[in-house]
C-alpha positions as CSV (number, residue, x, y, z in Angstrom):
1,M,224.0,106.8,90.8
2,R,225.4,104.7,88.0
3,H,229.1,104.7,87.2
4,L,230.1,106.8,84.2
5,R,231.9,104.7,81.5
6,L,233.9,107.3,79.6
7,E,234.2,105.2,76.5
8,K,230.4,105.3,76.2
9,V,230.2,109.2,76.2
10,H,230.4,110.9,72.8
11,I,230.7,114.7,72.9
12,S,230.4,117.0,69.9
13,Y,230.2,120.7,69.4
14,L,228.1,122.6,66.9
15,S,229.6,125.4,64.9
16,G,230.3,128.5,66.9
17,T,230.7,126.7,70.2
18,G,233.8,125.2,71.8
19,P,234.9,123.6,75.0
20,D,235.5,127.0,76.7
21,G,232.5,129.0,75.5
22,P,230.4,130.8,74.9
23,I,228.2,130.4,78.0
24,I,225.1,132.1,76.7
25,P,223.8,130.9,74.4
26,R,224.9,127.4,75.2
27,R,222.6,124.4,74.8
28,Y,222.9,120.7,75.5
29,T,221.3,117.9,73.7
30,L,221.7,114.5,75.4
31,T,220.4,111.3,73.9
32,H,221.3,107.7,74.2
33,S,221.2,104.3,72.5
34,D,219.1,101.7,74.1
35,L,221.0,99.0,72.2
36,T,224.6,100.0,73.0
37,G,224.2,102.2,76.1
38,D,226.2,104.9,74.3
39,L,225.5,108.5,75.3
40,Y,225.5,111.4,72.8
41,L,226.0,114.9,74.1
42,T,226.0,117.8,71.7
43,I,226.9,121.3,72.9
44,G,226.0,124.3,70.8
45,R,224.3,127.6,70.5
46,D,221.1,125.7,69.6
47,Y,219.8,122.2,70.3
48,D,221.0,119.6,67.9
49,L,217.9,119.1,65.8
50,D,219.6,116.4,63.7
51,Q,220.2,114.4,66.9
52,L,216.5,114.8,67.8
53,S,215.1,114.0,64.3
54,P,215.3,110.1,64.0
55,W,211.8,108.5,64.3
56,Y,212.8,106.5,67.4
57,T,214.0,109.6,69.2
58,R,210.9,111.5,68.2
59,L,208.6,108.7,69.5
60,M,210.5,108.0,72.7
61,R,211.2,111.7,73.6
62,D,213.6,110.5,76.3
63,E,216.2,113.1,75.5
64,V,217.4,115.6,78.1
65,L,217.8,119.2,76.9
66,A,219.5,121.9,78.9
67,D,220.7,125.5,78.5
68,W,222.3,128.3,80.4
69,Q,219.8,131.1,81.2
70,S,219.8,134.3,83.3
71,E,217.3,134.7,86.1
72,H,217.5,138.0,88.0
73,N,220.9,138.7,86.4
74,E,222.3,135.4,87.7
75,P,223.2,132.3,85.7
76,V,220.9,129.2,86.0
77,L,221.3,125.8,84.3
78,A,217.8,125.0,83.0
79,V,217.1,121.4,82.2
80,H,214.1,120.1,80.2
81,C,212.4,116.7,80.3
82,H,209.4,115.9,78.1
83,V,207.1,113.8,80.4
84,S,203.9,113.9,78.3
85,G,202.1,115.7,75.5
86,G,202.1,115.1,71.8
87,L,203.1,111.7,70.4
88,V,205.2,110.0,73.1
89,F,205.7,106.4,74.1
90,G,204.5,105.5,77.6
91,P,202.2,106.9,80.3
92,A,203.2,110.1,82.1
93,R,203.5,108.4,85.4
94,L,206.0,105.9,84.1
95,R,208.0,108.5,82.1
96,N,208.1,110.8,85.1
97,A,209.5,108.0,87.3
98,I,212.1,107.1,84.6
99,F,213.3,110.7,84.2
100,R,213.6,111.1,87.9
101,R,215.6,107.9,88.3
102,E,217.9,108.7,85.4
103,L,218.3,112.5,85.7
104,P,221.2,112.4,88.3
105,F,223.2,110.3,85.8
106,A,222.2,112.6,82.9
107,L,223.4,115.6,84.9
108,K,226.7,113.8,85.7
109,V,227.2,113.2,81.9
110,L,226.4,116.8,81.2
111,R,228.9,118.0,83.9
112,F,231.6,115.6,82.6
113,G,231.0,116.4,79.0
114,D,231.4,120.2,79.6
115,R,234.1,119.9,82.2
116,R,236.4,122.3,80.3
117,L,233.8,125.0,80.5
118,F,233.5,124.4,84.3
119,D,237.3,124.4,84.7
120,A,237.5,127.8,82.8
121,N,234.5,129.2,84.8
122,P,234.6,127.6,88.3
123,S,231.7,129.8,89.5
124,L,229.4,127.9,87.2
125,D,229.7,124.9,89.5
126,T,227.7,126.7,92.1
127,V,224.8,128.0,90.1
128,P,221.3,126.4,90.6
129,I,220.1,123.6,88.3
130,V,216.4,124.2,87.6
131,V,214.6,121.2,86.1
132,Y,211.4,121.6,84.1
133,F,209.3,118.5,83.8
134,H,207.0,119.3,80.8
135,A,203.7,117.5,80.9
136,K,200.1,118.0,79.9
137,E,199.0,116.7,83.4
138,A,199.4,119.4,86.1
139,T,200.7,116.7,88.5
140,Y,203.8,116.1,86.4
141,N,204.2,119.6,84.9
142,V,206.6,121.0,87.5
143,R,209.7,123.1,88.0
144,E,212.2,121.9,90.6
145,F,215.6,122.8,92.0
146,W,218.1,119.9,91.6
147,G,221.2,121.3,93.3
148,T,224.3,122.6,91.5
149,P,226.6,121.2,88.8
150,A,229.3,120.6,91.5
151,E,227.1,117.9,93.0
152,Y,227.3,115.9,89.8
153,Q,231.1,115.7,89.4
């Protein structure tokens, strides 16, 4: 896994959300700049639609979205990756491989970016991470368990 360069991580909170909560609803929007390598993590009650609206981001669809959910009355961190469908750049096979290669680093950024929430709620470090790879092809349209947030510290 790549080394996290803290000066490249930019964290912002949308209105109604702070470093310590709320947990539900709490959504993460993670994008990056291919030119600078900077990472932009927005934490809020909703996804940061402004962060997702530039034409390049809409074309590439290489953002990682996540949110806290409840499954069987237990917390789960659900992560969403858009592999194919709609107007996206690149074939599903390539996009799937890139998401799988980069996702451990993205989870590390997410865990680092919301470290105060995890410090205030240590039990969240042990909840399952469920990743949804969204694709129009059944081969790539899958749901997988990717460990726990503690594994990405």
